[in-house]
C-alpha positions as CSV (number, residue, x, y, z in Angstrom):
1,M,-0.1,-0.3,-0.1
2,T,1.2,3.2,-0.8
3,D,1.0,6.4,0.8
4,P,-1.3,8.7,-0.5
5,A,0.0,12.3,-2.1
6,N,-1.4,14.2,0.3
7,P,-2.3,12.5,3.4
8,F,-4.1,15.5,5.3
9,A,-6.1,15.5,2.9
10,A,-6.8,12.1,3.2
11,W,-7.4,11.9,6.9
12,M,-9.6,15.1,6.6
13,T,-11.9,13.1,3.5
14,Q,-11.4,9.8,6.1
15,M,-12.9,11.8,9.0
16,Q,-15.8,13.7,6.8
17,D,-17.0,10.2,5.7
18,M,-16.7,9.0,8.8
19,A,-19.3,11.9,10.5
20,K,-21.0,11.1,7.5
21,A,-22.1,7.7,8.0
22,M,-22.8,9.2,12.3
23,N,-25.7,11.5,10.5
24,P,-25.5,12.8,7.3
25,A,-25.8,16.2,8.1
26,L,-22.8,16.4,9.4
27,E,-21.3,16.3,5.6
28,S,-21.2,20.0,5.1
29,F,-20.5,21.0,8.9
30,T,-18.0,23.4,9.6
31,P,-16.2,25.3,12.5
32,Q,-18.3,28.0,12.0
33,G,-21.6,25.7,12.5
34,F,-20.2,24.2,15.4
35,E,-19.9,28.1,16.6
36,K,-23.7,28.7,16.1
37,L,-24.1,25.2,18.0
38,W,-22.3,25.8,20.7
39,P,-21.2,29.4,21.3
40,T,-19.8,28.9,25.0
41,M,-19.6,25.3,26.5
42,P,-22.0,24.3,29.3
43,P,-20.3,25.3,33.0
44,E,-20.0,21.8,34.1
45,V,-18.2,20.6,31.0
46,M,-16.2,24.1,31.1
47,E,-15.4,23.5,34.6
48,Q,-14.0,19.5,33.9
49,F,-12.1,20.3,31.2
50,A,-10.5,24.0,31.4
51,G,-11.2,24.5,35.0
52,K,-10.2,23.0,38.1
53,G,-11.7,19.5,37.7
54,L,-8.8,18.0,36.5
55,N,-5.8,19.4,38.6
56,P,-7.7,21.4,41.4
57,E,-4.1,22.7,41.5
58,G,-3.7,24.0,38.3
59,L,-4.5,27.5,36.1
60,D,-8.9,28.6,36.3
61,A,-10.6,28.4,33.9
62,K,-10.5,32.1,32.9
63,T,-6.6,32.4,32.6
64,K,-6.8,28.8,30.5
65,M,-9.1,30.8,28.0
66,L,-7.3,33.8,27.9
67,L,-3.3,31.7,27.3
68,T,-6.1,30.5,24.5
69,L,-6.5,33.4,23.4
70,A,-3.1,34.4,23.3
71,G,-2.2,31.1,21.7
72,L,-4.9,31.9,18.8
73,T,-3.7,35.4,18.8
74,M,0.0,34.1,18.0
75,L,-0.8,32.0,15.4
76,G,-2.2,35.3,13.2
77,A,-5.9,34.8,14.6
78,Q,-6.2,33.0,11.3
79,A,-9.0,30.3,13.4
80,E,-12.0,33.0,13.4
81,A,-14.3,30.8,14.8
82,Q,-12.4,29.2,17.0
83,V,-11.1,33.3,18.4
84,R,-14.8,34.0,18.7
85,M,-15.7,31.5,20.6
86,T,-12.6,31.1,23.5
87,V,-13.6,35.7,23.7
88,R,-16.6,34.2,24.4
89,Q,-16.4,31.3,26.5
90,A,-13.2,34.1,28.7
91,A,-15.9,36.1,28.8
92,A,-18.2,33.6,30.1
93,Q,-15.7,33.1,32.9
94,G,-15.7,36.2,33.8
95,A,-12.9,37.9,32.0
96,T,-13.4,41.4,31.5
97,K,-13.3,43.3,27.8
98,Q,-10.3,45.1,29.3
99,E,-8.2,41.3,30.1
100,V,-9.3,40.2,26.6
101,A,-8.0,43.3,24.9
102,E,-5.0,43.3,26.8
103,T,-4.1,39.4,26.1
104,I,-4.3,40.3,22.2
105,G,-2.4,43.2,22.7
106,L,0.4,42.0,24.1
107,M,0.2,39.4,21.5
108,G,1.1,42.1,19.1
109,L,4.1,42.6,20.7
110,F,5.4,38.5,19.6
111,G,3.2,37.9,16.6
112,G,2.8,41.1,14.7
113,L,0.6,43.8,14.0
114,P,-2.1,42.7,11.7
115,A,-2.4,39.7,13.7
116,M,-3.3,41.5,16.5
117,N,-5.6,43.4,14.7
118,K,-7.4,41.1,13.4
119,A,-8.2,39.1,16.9
120,M,-9.4,42.5,18.1
121,E,-12.1,42.4,15.6
122,L,-13.0,39.2,15.9
123,A,-13.3,39.9,19.8
124,T,-14.9,42.5,19.4
125,E,-17.7,41.3,17.5
126,A,-17.7,37.8,20.3
127,L,-18.1,41.0,22.7
128,E,-20.6,42.4,20.5
129,E,-22.8,39.4,20.7
130,T,-22.9,39.0,24.1
131,E,-23.8,42.2,25.3
């Protein structure tokens, strides 16, 4: 058996086929669709996986969401749905607009101004939606 020319495309096709087999409606499911379906995690899920549920001595969920936002910003804020979802989740965990802005602003020093500007636009959209 030979490797496909593009293993990533083959993997995506396999995952899409699996999702379609589970539910035909998932054939055209996108990150934006997930964002609309589940704009923030239920508090119990958030606490278990991103809060202190797995590590009582670890970081709290708000801090983890701000760190995630920093990472997404550093990557150029290309994953738009994920940036908006993370901002909404950070706000749900108690992050203020100032904390979100500072997190993104600090990443401008390391990830560049275009990434910072894009993340700020996406964060503004997400925070306006939650008001």
